[in-house]
C-alpha positions as CSV (number, residue, x, y, z in Angstrom):
1,M,30.8,-26.4,-4.1
2,A,32.7,-23.8,-2.0
3,E,32.6,-24.2,1.8
4,Q,30.4,-21.9,3.8
5,V,29.8,-21.0,7.4
6,R,26.7,-22.7,8.7
7,Y,24.9,-19.6,9.9
8,S,21.5,-21.2,10.4
9,L,23.0,-24.1,12.5
10,I,25.0,-21.7,14.6
11,L,21.9,-19.7,15.5
12,W,19.8,-22.8,16.1
13,E,22.4,-24.4,18.4
14,T,22.8,-21.2,20.3
15,M,19.1,-20.9,21.1
16,Q,19.0,-24.6,22.0
17,V,21.8,-24.2,24.5
18,L,20.0,-21.2,26.1
19,R,16.7,-23.1,26.2
20,E,18.2,-26.1,27.9
21,A,20.3,-24.0,30.4
22,P,18.9,-24.2,34.0
23,R,20.2,-20.6,34.7
24,T,21.7,-17.6,32.9
25,L,25.1,-18.2,31.3
26,T,28.1,-16.1,30.6
27,A,29.2,-15.3,27.1
28,S,32.1,-17.7,27.3
29,Q,29.9,-20.5,28.6
30,V,27.5,-20.1,25.7
31,L,30.3,-19.9,23.2
32,E,31.9,-23.1,24.6
33,A,28.6,-25.0,24.7
34,V,27.8,-24.0,21.0
35,R,31.3,-25.1,20.0
36,T,30.7,-28.5,21.5
37,Q,27.4,-29.0,19.8
38,L,28.4,-27.5,16.5
39,Q,31.8,-29.2,16.0
40,P,33.1,-26.5,13.6
41,T,34.6,-27.5,10.3
42,A,38.2,-26.6,9.4
43,Y,36.9,-23.9,7.2
44,E,34.7,-22.5,10.1
45,S,37.6,-22.7,12.5
46,A,40.0,-20.8,10.3
47,R,41.1,-17.3,11.5
48,P,41.5,-15.0,8.5
49,R,44.3,-12.5,9.1
50,G,44.7,-13.7,12.6
51,R,41.2,-12.6,13.8
52,A,38.5,-14.6,15.5
53,A,37.4,-17.9,13.9
54,R,34.8,-17.6,11.1
55,W,32.2,-19.4,13.2
56,E,32.8,-17.1,16.2
57,N,32.2,-14.1,14.0
58,A,29.0,-15.6,12.8
59,F,28.0,-16.4,16.4
60,G,28.5,-12.7,17.4
61,F,26.4,-11.4,14.5
62,Q,23.6,-14.0,14.9
63,T,23.2,-13.5,18.6
64,G,23.3,-9.7,18.1
65,D,20.5,-9.9,15.7
66,A,18.6,-12.3,18.0
67,A,18.9,-9.7,20.8
68,T,17.7,-6.9,18.5
69,I,14.5,-8.7,17.7
70,G,13.9,-9.8,21.3
71,W,14.6,-13.5,21.1
72,I,17.5,-13.5,23.6
73,T,19.0,-11.2,26.2
74,K,22.5,-10.7,27.3
75,R,21.6,-8.4,30.2
76,G,22.8,-9.8,33.5
77,G,23.8,-13.0,31.8
78,W,22.6,-14.8,28.6
79,S,19.1,-16.3,28.5
80,L,16.4,-17.2,26.1
81,L,13.3,-14.9,26.1
82,E,9.7,-16.0,25.7
83,A,9.7,-14.8,22.1
84,G,12.7,-16.9,21.4
85,A,11.2,-20.0,22.9
86,S,8.1,-19.5,20.8
87,A,10.2,-19.1,17.7
88,L,12.0,-22.4,18.3
89,Q,8.7,-24.1,18.6
90,A,7.2,-22.4,15.5
91,F,10.4,-22.9,13.4
92,P,12.0,-26.2,14.4
93,A,14.4,-26.5,11.4
94,P,17.6,-24.4,11.5
95,E,16.9,-22.9,8.0
96,Q,13.4,-21.9,9.0
97,L,14.5,-20.3,12.2
98,Y,17.4,-18.4,10.5
99,G,15.0,-17.2,7.7
100,E,12.6,-15.8,10.3
101,L,15.4,-14.1,12.2
102,K,16.5,-12.3,9.0
103,R,13.0,-11.3,8.1
104,R,12.3,-9.8,11.5
105,Y,15.6,-8.1,11.6
106,R,15.0,-6.5,8.2
107,E,11.8,-5.0,9.5
108,V,13.5,-3.6,12.6
109,D,16.4,-2.3,10.4
110,Q,13.9,-0.6,8.1
111,Q,12.2,1.1,11.0
112,R,15.5,2.4,12.2
113,K,16.5,3.6,8.8
114,Q,13.2,5.5,8.6
115,A,13.8,7.0,12.0
116,M,17.3,8.1,11.0
117,E,15.9,9.7,7.9
118,S,13.2,11.5,9.8
119,L,15.3,12.5,12.7
120,S,18.8,12.9,11.4
121,D,18.5,16.7,11.1
122,V,17.9,16.9,14.9
123,Q,20.7,14.6,16.0
124,Q,22.7,17.5,17.4
125,F,19.7,18.8,19.2
126,V,18.9,15.4,20.8
127,A,22.6,15.2,21.9
128,R,22.4,18.6,23.5
129,A,19.1,17.7,25.2
130,L,20.6,14.5,26.7
131,D,23.6,16.5,27.8
132,V,21.5,18.3,30.4
133,V,20.2,15.0,31.8
134,E,22.7,14.8,34.6
135,P,23.5,11.7,36.8
136,G,20.7,10.8,39.1
137,R,18.0,12.0,36.5
138,W,16.3,10.4,33.6
139,T,13.9,11.3,30.8
140,A,11.5,9.3,28.6
141,Q,11.3,8.6,24.9
142,E,8.0,10.4,24.8
143,D,9.6,13.6,26.2
144,L,12.3,13.7,23.5
145,A,9.6,12.9,20.9
146,E,7.6,16.0,22.1
147,L,10.7,18.2,21.8
148,V,11.5,17.2,18.2
149,G,8.0,16.7,16.8
150,A,8.2,13.0,16.3
151,S,6.7,9.8,17.7
152,A,8.2,7.9,20.7
153,D,8.8,4.9,18.4
154,E,10.9,7.0,16.0
155,V,13.0,8.4,18.9
156,A,13.5,4.8,20.3
157,H,14.7,3.5,16.9
158,F,16.8,6.5,16.4
159,L,18.6,6.0,19.7
160,A,19.0,2.2,19.1
161,S,20.4,2.6,15.6
162,W,23.8,1.1,15.2
163,K,24.9,4.0,13.1
164,I,25.0,6.5,16.0
165,Q,25.8,6.5,19.7
166,I,24.6,9.6,21.6
167,P,26.2,10.1,25.1
168,N,23.7,9.6,28.0
169,A,21.2,7.7,25.8
170,Y,21.0,5.1,28.5
171,R,19.3,7.7,30.6
172,V,16.3,7.6,28.2
173,L,13.8,5.2,29.6
174,G,10.3,4.1,28.7
175,D,7.3,6.2,29.6
176,D,6.7,4.1,32.7
177,G,10.4,4.5,33.8
178,R,11.4,1.0,32.8
179,I,14.7,0.3,31.0
180,P,13.8,-0.4,27.3
181,D,14.0,-4.0,26.0
182,E,17.5,-5.0,25.0
183,G,16.5,-5.0,21.3
184,M,15.7,-1.3,21.6
185,L,19.1,-0.4,23.2
186,N,22.1,0.9,21.3
187,A,24.6,-1.9,20.8
188,A,27.0,-0.1,23.1
189,Y,24.7,-0.7,26.1
190,R,23.8,-4.4,25.4
191,G,25.0,-7.0,27.8
192,T,25.5,-4.3,30.5
193,D,23.5,-3.9,33.7
194,L,21.9,-0.5,33.0
195,R,19.8,-0.6,36.1
196,K,22.9,-0.9,38.3
197,R,24.6,1.8,36.3
198,L,21.7,4.2,36.8
199,T,21.4,3.2,40.5
200,D,25.1,3.9,41.0
201,E,24.4,7.4,39.6
202,G,21.6,7.9,42.1
203,V,18.4,6.8,40.3
204,T,16.1,4.8,42.5
205,F,13.9,2.0,41.2
206,D,10.8,0.4,42.7
207,Q,10.2,-3.3,43.1
208,F,8.7,-3.4,39.5
209,G,11.8,-1.9,37.9
210,R,10.3,1.6,37.4
211,A,12.5,4.6,38.0
212,S,11.4,7.3,40.4
213,L,9.1,9.9,39.0
214,D,10.7,12.5,41.3
215,Q,13.9,12.1,39.2
216,H,12.1,12.3,35.9
217,L,12.8,15.3,33.5
218,S,9.7,16.0,31.5
219,A,9.7,17.7,28.1
220,L,8.9,21.0,29.8
221,A,11.8,20.6,32.3
222,L,14.2,19.7,29.5
223,T,13.1,22.8,27.6
224,E,13.8,25.0,30.7
225,L,17.2,23.4,31.2
226,L,18.1,23.9,27.5
227,E,17.0,27.5,27.7
228,E,19.2,28.0,30.8
229,R,22.1,26.4,29.0
230,R,21.5,28.5,25.9
231,E,21.5,31.7,27.8
232,S,24.6,30.8,29.7
233,Q,26.6,29.4,26.7
234,G,24.9,31.1,23.8
235,D,25.6,28.2,21.4
236,L,22.8,25.8,22.0
237,P,20.5,25.2,19.0
238,V,16.9,25.7,19.8
239,P,14.4,23.0,19.1
240,V,13.7,22.3,15.5
241,T,11.4,25.0,14.0
242,R,9.1,23.8,11.3
243,A,6.9,25.4,8.6
244,W,3.3,24.6,7.8
245,M,0.6,25.5,5.3
246,V,-3.0,25.6,6.6
247,R,-5.8,26.1,4.1
248,G,-8.8,28.1,5.0
249,T,-10.4,29.5,1.8
250,S,-13.0,26.8,1.6
251,V,-14.0,25.2,4.9
252,D,-17.6,24.0,4.7
253,G,-18.2,26.7,2.1
254,F,-16.6,29.6,4.2
255,N,-13.5,31.5,3.5
256,L,-11.9,31.8,6.9
257,V,-8.7,33.5,5.9
258,P,-9.8,37.1,6.2
259,E,-11.0,36.4,9.7
260,W,-7.7,34.6,10.5
261,L,-5.7,37.6,9.4
262,A,-8.0,40.1,11.3
263,D,-8.1,38.2,14.6
264,G,-4.6,36.7,14.6
265,Y,-5.1,33.0,14.5
266,V,-5.3,29.9,12.4
267,S,-7.8,27.0,12.8
268,L,-8.7,23.5,11.8
269,N,-12.3,22.3,11.6
270,A,-13.1,20.0,14.5
271,T,-16.9,20.2,14.8
272,Q,-17.3,16.4,15.2
273,L,-14.2,15.9,17.3
274,G,-14.7,18.5,20.0
275,A,-12.1,19.5,22.6
276,V,-8.9,17.5,22.7
277,D,-6.1,17.5,25.3
278,P,-3.1,19.2,23.7
279,D,-0.9,16.6,25.2
280,I,-2.8,13.7,23.7
281,S,-0.8,10.8,22.4
282,Y,-1.1,9.7,18.7
283,D,-2.9,6.4,19.6
284,E,-5.4,8.3,21.8
285,L,-6.0,10.8,19.0
286,K,-6.5,8.0,16.5
287,Q,-9.2,6.4,18.8
288,Q,-11.0,9.7,19.2
289,V,-10.9,10.4,15.4
290,E,-12.2,6.9,14.7
291,A,-15.1,7.4,17.1
292,A,-16.0,11.0,16.1
293,Y,-15.9,10.2,12.3
294,Q,-17.2,6.7,12.3
295,H,-20.0,7.7,9.9
296,K,-17.3,8.7,7.4
297,S,-15.2,6.5,5.1
298,Y,-11.9,5.0,6.2
299,A,-10.2,7.3,3.6
300,Y,-11.7,10.4,5.2
301,R,-10.8,9.3,8.7
302,G,-7.2,8.7,7.6
303,Q,-7.0,12.2,6.2
304,R,-8.5,13.8,9.3
305,L,-6.2,11.9,11.6
306,E,-3.1,13.0,9.6
307,E,-4.2,16.7,9.6
308,L,-5.3,16.8,13.2
309,D,-2.1,15.1,14.3
310,R,0.0,17.8,12.5
311,F,-2.1,20.6,13.9
312,I,-2.5,19.4,17.5
313,R,0.6,17.4,18.2
314,Q,3.3,18.4,15.8
315,M,2.9,22.1,15.3
316,R,4.3,24.3,18.1
317,P,4.8,27.9,19.1
318,G,7.6,29.5,17.0
319,D,6.8,27.5,13.9
320,L,6.2,29.4,10.7
321,V,2.7,29.2,9.1
322,L,1.4,30.3,5.8
323,T,-2.0,30.3,4.2
324,P,-2.8,30.9,0.5
325,M,-5.7,33.0,-0.8
326,R,-6.4,34.4,-4.3
327,G,-3.0,33.8,-5.7
328,S,-1.2,35.3,-2.7
329,V,0.4,33.8,0.4
330,Y,0.2,35.2,3.9
331,L,3.0,34.4,6.4
332,G,3.0,34.4,10.2
333,E,4.4,32.8,13.3
334,V,2.6,30.4,15.6
335,T,2.4,31.9,19.1
336,S,0.3,29.5,21.2
337,D,-0.6,25.9,21.9
338,T,-3.7,24.5,20.4
339,Y,-7.1,25.3,22.0
340,F,-10.7,24.5,21.1
341,T,-13.3,27.2,20.2
342,R,-17.0,26.9,19.6
343,S,-18.6,29.3,17.1
344,A,-21.9,29.8,15.4
345,S,-20.7,28.3,12.2
346,I,-17.7,26.0,12.7
347,D,-16.2,24.6,15.9
348,N,-12.4,24.4,15.5
349,Q,-9.0,23.8,17.0
350,R,-7.1,27.0,17.0
351,R,-3.6,28.4,17.4
352,D,-2.8,32.1,17.8
353,V,-0.6,33.5,15.0
354,L,1.3,36.8,14.6
355,W,0.8,37.5,11.0
356,S,3.1,39.6,8.9
357,D,1.8,42.8,7.3
358,V,-1.2,41.6,5.4
359,Q,-1.1,44.5,3.0
360,T,2.0,43.0,1.3
361,P,1.4,39.3,0.9
362,V,3.8,37.2,-1.2
363,D,2.8,36.5,-4.8
364,A,2.3,32.7,-5.0
365,D,3.8,32.7,-8.5
366,R,7.1,34.1,-7.2
367,L,7.6,31.6,-4.4
368,P,11.0,29.9,-4.5
369,S,11.4,26.2,-5.2
370,P,10.4,23.7,-3.7
371,V,7.5,25.7,-2.2
372,P,5.2,25.7,-5.3
373,A,5.3,21.9,-5.6
374,L,4.6,21.5,-1.9
375,L,1.6,23.8,-2.1
376,Q,-0.1,21.5,-4.6
377,S,-1.2,19.1,-1.7
378,Q,-5.0,19.1,-1.2
379,A,-4.6,18.5,2.6
380,Y,-5.7,21.2,5.0
381,V,-2.4,21.0,7.0
382,V,0.8,20.4,5.0
383,D,4.3,20.1,6.4
384,L,6.5,22.6,4.5
385,T,9.6,22.2,6.7
386,A,11.6,21.0,3.7
387,A,11.3,24.6,2.4
388,Y,11.7,26.3,5.8
389,D,14.8,28.3,4.8
390,Q,13.1,29.6,1.6
391,L,10.0,30.6,3.5
392,A,11.8,32.2,6.4
393,S,13.7,34.4,4.0
394,L,10.3,35.9,3.0
395,M,9.4,36.9,6.6
396,P,10.4,40.4,7.8
397,S,13.1,40.5,10.5
398,Q,10.4,40.7,13.1
399,A,6.7,39.9,12.4
400,G,4.8,43.0,13.2
401,K,1.3,43.3,14.3
402,V,-1.4,43.2,11.6
403,S,-1.5,46.6,10.0
404,G,-3.7,48.2,7.4
405,D,-7.0,46.8,6.2
406,V,-7.4,43.1,6.0
407,P,-9.0,41.7,2.8
408,A,-12.7,42.2,2.8
409,K,-14.6,39.2,4.1
410,E,-16.5,37.3,1.5
411,K,-20.1,36.3,1.7
412,P,-20.4,33.2,3.9
413,Q,-21.5,30.0,2.4
414,R,-20.8,30.8,-1.2
415,A,-22.4,28.9,-4.1
416,L,-20.5,26.4,-6.2
417,A,-19.1,28.1,-9.3
418,F,-16.0,28.4,-11.4
419,R,-13.9,31.5,-11.0
420,P,-14.5,33.9,-14.0
421,L,-12.2,33.6,-17.0
422,T,-11.0,37.2,-17.4
423,A,-9.4,38.9,-20.4
424,Q,-6.2,38.9,-18.5
425,V,-6.3,35.1,-18.1
426,A,-6.9,34.7,-21.9
427,A,-4.0,37.1,-22.5
428,D,-1.7,35.1,-20.2
429,L,-2.5,32.0,-22.2
430,L,-2.3,33.8,-25.6
431,M,-5.8,32.4,-26.4
432,D,-9.1,33.8,-27.3
433,Q,-11.3,34.5,-24.2
434,A,-14.4,33.3,-25.9
435,E,-12.7,30.0,-26.8
436,L,-11.6,29.5,-23.3
437,Q,-15.0,30.3,-21.9
438,K,-16.5,27.8,-24.2
439,I,-14.2,25.1,-22.8
440,A,-15.0,26.1,-19.2
441,D,-18.7,26.0,-19.9
442,L,-18.4,22.6,-21.4
443,L,-16.5,21.3,-18.4
444,W,-19.1,22.7,-16.1
445,D,-22.0,21.1,-18.0
446,R,-20.4,17.7,-18.7
447,K,-18.2,17.4,-15.6
448,Q,-15.6,15.4,-17.6
449,L,-13.8,16.4,-20.8
450,I,-10.7,15.3,-22.7
451,F,-8.2,17.5,-24.6
452,Y,-7.0,15.4,-27.6
453,G,-4.7,16.1,-30.4
454,P,-1.2,15.5,-31.8
455,P,1.9,16.1,-29.6
456,G,3.1,19.6,-28.8
457,T,-0.4,21.2,-28.8
458,G,-0.2,22.1,-25.1
459,K,-2.8,19.7,-23.8
460,T,-1.3,19.2,-20.4
461,Y,-0.2,22.8,-20.1
462,L,-3.7,24.1,-20.9
463,A,-5.4,21.6,-18.6
464,K,-3.2,22.7,-15.6
465,A,-3.5,26.5,-16.4
466,L,-7.2,26.4,-17.0
467,A,-7.9,24.3,-13.8
468,R,-5.9,26.7,-11.6
469,H,-7.7,29.7,-13.0
470,L,-11.1,28.1,-12.5
471,T,-10.8,27.1,-8.8
472,E,-9.0,27.7,-5.5
473,D,-5.4,26.8,-4.7
474,G,-5.0,23.2,-3.6
475,A,-8.2,22.0,-5.4
476,V,-6.3,20.8,-8.5
477,K,-4.5,17.4,-8.7
478,L,-2.7,15.7,-11.6
479,V,-2.2,12.0,-12.1
480,Q,-0.6,10.3,-15.1
481,F,-1.9,7.0,-16.4
482,H,0.4,4.3,-17.9
483,P,0.0,0.8,-19.1
484,S,0.4,-0.8,-15.7
485,Y,-2.0,1.5,-13.9
486,T,-4.9,-0.2,-12.2
487,Y,-8.0,0.4,-10.2
488,E,-6.0,-0.3,-7.0
489,D,-3.5,2.4,-8.0
490,F,-6.2,4.9,-8.9
491,F,-9.1,4.4,-6.5
492,E,-8.4,1.9,-3.7
493,G,-7.0,-1.5,-3.1
494,F,-5.2,-3.7,-0.5
495,R,-1.6,-2.8,0.1
496,P,1.0,-4.8,2.3
497,Q,1.6,-3.3,5.7
498,G,3.9,-4.3,8.5
499,S,2.2,-5.0,11.8
500,D,3.4,-4.5,15.3
501,G,3.9,-8.2,15.7
502,G,6.3,-8.4,12.8
503,Q,3.7,-10.0,10.5
504,L,2.8,-8.8,7.1
505,S,-0.8,-7.8,6.6
506,F,-2.8,-6.2,3.9
507,E,-4.8,-3.0,4.5
508,L,-7.4,-1.3,2.3
509,T,-5.6,1.9,1.1
510,P,-7.2,4.8,-0.7
511,G,-5.7,5.9,-4.0
512,P,-5.4,9.5,-5.3
513,F,-8.9,9.6,-6.9
514,R,-10.7,8.4,-3.7
515,L,-8.7,10.9,-1.5
516,F,-9.5,13.7,-4.0
517,A,-13.2,12.8,-4.0
518,E,-13.2,12.8,-0.2
519,A,-11.7,16.3,-0.1
520,A,-14.3,17.5,-2.7
521,K,-17.1,16.1,-0.6
522,D,-15.8,17.9,2.4
523,N,-15.9,21.3,0.5
524,P,-19.1,21.1,-1.7
525,T,-18.9,24.8,-2.7
526,T,-15.3,24.5,-4.2
527,P,-14.7,23.0,-7.6
528,Y,-12.2,20.2,-7.4
529,I,-10.5,19.4,-10.8
530,L,-8.6,16.2,-11.4
531,I,-6.3,16.2,-14.4
532,I,-5.5,12.7,-15.9
533,D,-2.6,13.1,-18.1
534,E,-2.2,10.5,-21.0
535,I,-5.6,9.1,-20.1
536,N,-5.7,6.6,-22.9
537,R,-2.4,5.0,-22.0
538,A,-4.1,2.8,-19.4
539,N,-6.7,0.1,-19.7
540,L,-9.6,2.4,-18.8
541,A,-12.2,-0.3,-18.1
542,K,-9.7,-1.8,-15.6
543,V,-8.8,1.4,-14.0
544,F,-12.3,2.9,-13.6
545,G,-14.2,-0.3,-12.8
546,E,-17.6,0.6,-11.4
547,L,-16.7,4.3,-11.5
548,Y,-17.8,4.2,-15.1
549,F,-21.3,4.3,-13.8
550,L,-20.7,7.2,-11.4
551,L,-19.1,9.3,-14.1
552,E,-22.5,9.5,-15.9
553,Y,-24.8,9.3,-12.9
554,R,-23.5,11.7,-10.3
555,D,-26.7,11.7,-8.3
556,E,-26.6,7.9,-7.6
557,A,-24.6,5.7,-5.3
558,I,-22.9,2.4,-6.0
559,S,-21.3,-0.4,-3.9
560,L,-17.5,-0.7,-4.4
561,Q,-15.7,-3.9,-5.0
562,Y,-13.3,-3.5,-2.0
563,S,-15.9,-1.7,0.2
564,P,-19.1,-3.5,-0.6
565,K,-20.9,-2.3,2.6
566,E,-20.3,1.3,1.7
567,E,-22.4,3.3,-0.8
568,F,-20.1,5.6,-2.7
569,T,-21.0,8.7,-4.8
570,L,-19.0,11.1,-6.9
571,P,-19.6,14.7,-5.6
572,E,-21.1,17.2,-8.0
573,N,-18.1,19.5,-7.4
574,L,-15.5,17.0,-8.8
575,F,-14.5,17.7,-12.4
576,V,-12.1,15.7,-14.6
577,I,-9.9,16.9,-17.4
578,G,-8.1,14.2,-19.4
579,T,-5.4,14.6,-22.0
580,M,-4.9,12.2,-25.0
581,N,-2.2,12.0,-27.6
582,T,-3.7,10.9,-30.9
583,A,-0.4,10.5,-32.7
584,D,0.8,7.4,-30.8
585,R,-0.6,4.4,-32.7
586,S,0.4,2.1,-29.9
587,I,-2.2,3.6,-27.6
588,A,-5.6,2.0,-27.5
589,R,-8.5,4.2,-28.5
590,I,-11.1,5.4,-26.0
591,D,-13.9,2.8,-25.9
592,T,-17.5,3.8,-26.6
593,A,-18.6,3.7,-23.0
594,M,-15.9,6.1,-21.9
595,R,-16.3,8.3,-24.9
596,R,-20.0,8.8,-24.0
597,R,-19.0,10.0,-20.5
598,F,-16.6,12.7,-21.7
599,A,-16.8,15.8,-23.9
600,F,-13.9,15.9,-26.3
601,V,-12.1,19.2,-27.2
602,E,-9.7,19.0,-30.1
603,L,-6.4,20.8,-29.9
604,D,-5.2,21.0,-33.5
605,P,-2.5,23.5,-34.5
606,R,-4.6,24.3,-37.6
607,K,-7.8,25.2,-35.6
608,P,-8.7,27.5,-32.7
609,P,-7.7,27.8,-30.0
610,V,-4.2,26.5,-30.9
611,Q,-4.2,28.0,-34.4
612,G,-1.8,31.0,-34.5
613,L,-0.5,30.4,-31.0
614,L,3.2,30.2,-31.9
615,G,2.9,33.5,-33.9
616,R,1.3,35.2,-30.9
617,W,4.0,33.9,-28.6
618,L,6.8,35.1,-30.9
619,E,5.2,38.5,-31.3
620,A,4.8,38.9,-27.5
621,R,8.6,38.3,-27.2
622,E,9.5,40.4,-30.2
623,L,11.1,37.4,-32.0
624,P,11.2,36.8,-35.8
625,G,8.1,35.1,-37.2
626,E,9.9,32.6,-39.4
627,A,9.2,29.6,-37.1
628,A,5.5,30.2,-37.1
629,V,5.4,30.4,-40.9
630,L,7.4,27.2,-41.2
631,L,5.2,25.4,-38.8
632,D,2.1,26.4,-40.6
633,L,3.6,25.3,-43.9
634,L,4.6,21.9,-42.4
635,N,1.2,21.2,-41.0
636,A,-0.4,22.2,-44.3
637,R,1.6,19.5,-46.0
638,L,0.7,16.9,-43.4
639,A,-2.6,15.4,-44.6
640,D,-3.1,13.3,-41.4
641,A,-4.5,15.5,-38.6
642,D,-3.0,13.2,-36.0
643,A,0.4,13.7,-37.5
644,A,0.3,17.5,-37.1
645,I,3.1,19.2,-35.1
646,G,2.1,21.4,-32.2
647,P,3.7,24.8,-31.5
648,S,5.1,23.9,-28.1
649,Y,8.2,22.4,-29.8
650,L,9.1,25.9,-30.8
651,M,7.8,27.8,-27.8
652,K,11.1,27.7,-25.9
653,S,13.3,30.7,-25.6
654,S,16.4,28.5,-25.9
655,V,15.5,27.8,-29.6
656,Y,16.0,31.5,-30.4
657,V,19.2,32.1,-28.4
658,R,21.3,29.9,-30.6
659,A,21.9,30.7,-34.3
660,D,21.1,27.1,-35.2
661,G,18.4,26.7,-32.6
662,L,15.6,26.2,-35.1
663,E,17.6,23.7,-37.1
664,R,18.4,21.6,-33.9
665,V,14.8,21.4,-32.9
666,W,13.8,20.4,-36.4
667,E,16.5,17.7,-36.8
668,Y,16.4,16.2,-33.3
669,E,12.8,16.5,-32.3
670,I,10.4,17.1,-35.1
671,M,12.0,14.9,-37.9
672,P,12.4,11.8,-35.7
673,L,8.7,12.0,-34.8
674,L,7.7,12.3,-38.5
675,A,10.0,9.5,-39.5
676,D,8.3,7.3,-37.0
677,L,4.8,8.4,-38.1
678,F,5.7,7.8,-41.8
679,Y,7.8,4.8,-41.3
680,G,8.9,3.2,-44.6
681,Q,8.3,6.3,-46.7
682,P,11.6,7.4,-48.3
683,D,10.8,11.1,-49.0
684,V,10.0,12.3,-45.4
685,A,13.1,14.6,-45.3
686,A,12.5,15.9,-48.8
687,R,8.9,16.9,-48.0
688,Y,9.1,18.0,-44.4
689,G,12.7,18.9,-43.7
690,L,13.6,22.4,-42.8
691,A,15.6,23.1,-45.9
692,A,12.8,21.8,-48.1
693,L,10.2,24.1,-46.4
694,R,12.5,27.1,-46.4
695,S,13.1,26.8,-50.1
696,T,9.4,27.6,-50.7
697,L,9.4,30.8,-48.6
698,P,9.9,34.4,-49.9
699,A,13.0,36.2,-48.9
700,D,11.5,37.7,-45.8
701,P,9.2,35.0,-44.3
702,G,8.4,37.2,-41.3
703,S,6.8,39.9,-43.5
704,P,3.1,40.2,-43.9
């Protein structure tokens, strides 16, 4: 067996030396004491390429990791901290101690990686901010967090990351003015007396190690200094500007957007919460949300906390804000801090907004990527900063005052209803209006329906398009089932979470269906439509569990397996559309219990509403009709309805750009599917191949 460095023993001996030392030791004293106890092997003592001995390198890495997680300190001399002494007692064997060190270090490293990911785009701004913190002054982690819209923990891990070293970072202290623990210092500052360094610069400390508040630079003071520097130098980047979506078309049954546009503000419902200090910390906000909404489910409280945190703590003046309404998007700029307002209908947190000209909103269908995907979130407040540049390009050079007539205010407290399916909607989908209305009426009556049929019949496309026509923006969600999907994935279950103490715990976590149901309950006059793609690919009894009962009895409540003390109901305004591929023989059929709870709409290329769809699509684009004729002939030869081929295979413009486009689709998409469906039959190509079908057509297959 190849020789190895005894990493675990080096760590264990080092901590034993520090525990038994009557006073702090120098680095050389610790190194010599560990050498005596360890008795390094010849392999460990070797110096590859003339560098330090292998065991000395390991000693440096292990003690560095131990300082990072707070087991030892090198500040003002080496010593064992209380956490390190507890670890020695809890993990008496070297291998156990080493394993615990690595586990805790991985947790810290993961936190720092996440901080780097979330803050890397503002690294230059943080560096500029610290550049104005001159000798004799200090700032706090919380102040930098406020400037960049992050948490103090994220800023602390960002500054401590080994991947960066920002000048003057040692002048960033804790909120109480204390020097951070050594594990939260950048490696460049470990082992140094930072208090002496700051004192030499003019910072004074009290007897408890707290820096003078008179020398503290708050977030406001930093902002003023940065502005002065920007005006004098002209090259200082301003604090990160973010973009947000705030929904207002369905808030307790009201459409607030016309009022927002007319009066120049945006708001978030806070009737239960009441007034909140704009400078509230995250932990304080969490406590207030838990108290104000204790009568609500944990999933609801989690959603409210996230939205309120974004609106109150993260959003700031200068940020871009948008709100969708009736297929359009209105853009504006946040111009105030948050404030609380009471009204006759809804008490809310507000921010003033300078809206762009409301007469010319942006068509939601023309928004650049990735905005459409981000707008699919059902949350009231959504961070759109990832698409800031695209959204900013849609704003006029200067947002003017609201001009012209704002959209007429709708009746307050509207009734629950689907939006009407107009002739234009049917034309857009190339389907008969009466057929679409029949499907919408069926969904309204039954609450749950399934589109089923062979591949290529547009089941998912129709489900998405129909749902978005029937309800408001943001009230549609799609999930896809697969064989490993479970109740815990779909509704709720316990998920591993890292705790502050470094221990792994399991927390009850809501899944997409529970979160969607909570959103629907909060807006009882808006239809919420959940699309379950490939619904029969999962074990439905396992996924739905006790929800089977609620799908049929919406007016009753049931205890949940993970929340037995809570009675749960499915709201009347929650609708489900599933899609099911009938050609895949490997997929289990829908069981009788589930079938009874859903209405089934067949999408067959030989029957309405899919029948003739390809021909209408080709005609609308002024393309030859041969493909439609060939597809109809193919499906006429296929005796098995589940083996029929849907039109979507041929509803792609690329097929008709190439001279051999139709041949390519037939050879590489349609025929492999048929070969699988008719496995073992030798005459598949002779009966269903393109050449065989074309041989039966007249000279002009596109003629009437």
